[in-house]
Residue, then its C-alpha position, 0 to 999 in steps of 0.5 A: x713508707x715505714x709502717x710505724x708512721x701509718x700507725x694511728x693512735x686513739x685514746x678513749x674511755x671504756x664507757x665510750x668504747x664501741x662494743x665492736x672495738x671492745x670485742x676486738x680489744x678482748x680478742x687482741x689481748x686474748x691472743x697475746x696473753x693466751x688466756x681469755x681477757x674478757x674477765x680482766x676487761x670486765x674488772x677494770x673500772x674506769x679504764x682508759x684505752x690507747x688504741x693503735x690502728x693500721x688502716x682500720x685494723x686494731x693492731x696494738x693496745x694498752x690501757x690504764x686504770x686509777x689505783x692507789x699505791x703507797x710507799x711504806x706508810x706514806x700517803x696514797x699516790x694516785x697511780x695510772x696502772x697500766x694493763x693490757x699492753x698487747x700487739x698483734x703477734x705478726x706485727x711485733x718488733x715494729x715499735x707499735x707497743x712503744x708508740x702506744x706506751x709513749x702516748x699513754x705516758x702523755x695521757x697520764x701526766x696529771x697522775x702522781x705515778x704510773x706503774x705496771x707489772x711487766x712481761x719483760x723488765x728489759x723492754x720497759x726499762x728501755x722506755x724509762x720505767x724503773x723496777x721496784x726493788x723493795x717488797x710488794x704488798x696488797x692492802x685488803x682493808x686493814x690487812x696487808x698481804x705479802x705479794x709472791x716473791x716472783x711478782x715484779x712492778x715497775x714505775x714511771x716517774x711523772x711530773x707530780x711524782x714525789x721523791x721515791x725510795x725504790x727499795x721501800x715497801x710498795x703496796x696497792x689495794x686489793x682487787x678482783x683478779x690479779x692483785x698487781 
């Protein structure tokens, strides 16, 4: 049987995540990103995790947090911002991250938009994500700061997504850690 069909997915809020599973998520992401992921997990308020298990082993993960993105000076859009997309290194290229991302998209249909900072634009484009082409900014109170030129953001249109101009300015509120 193909291993993809053995993948069991579970969606759970951070406040319901057992400590042992939380530690396993941190371990998985730390190995995938080659940096300590604990400070990031600790900074994600109200995170919802999508966990992928083979048998009883966590092998893939993604989460979303609510952020407020703004196109030009339009209204704030309730956005499911995706973080921590990771798969155990020896199990990559088997569709596990894709399965987690598809489950995540089903879980955020009530949002106005989904967004992420991609590790690979081509990978996410295959899954229906679109690269934001306009300038990126971070809002910090009344101040607005330009994002570094190499920063990339992709969006996923949801049923409640308004009409968007991908060449317009896009901003997010400031947060501890990585702005995007």
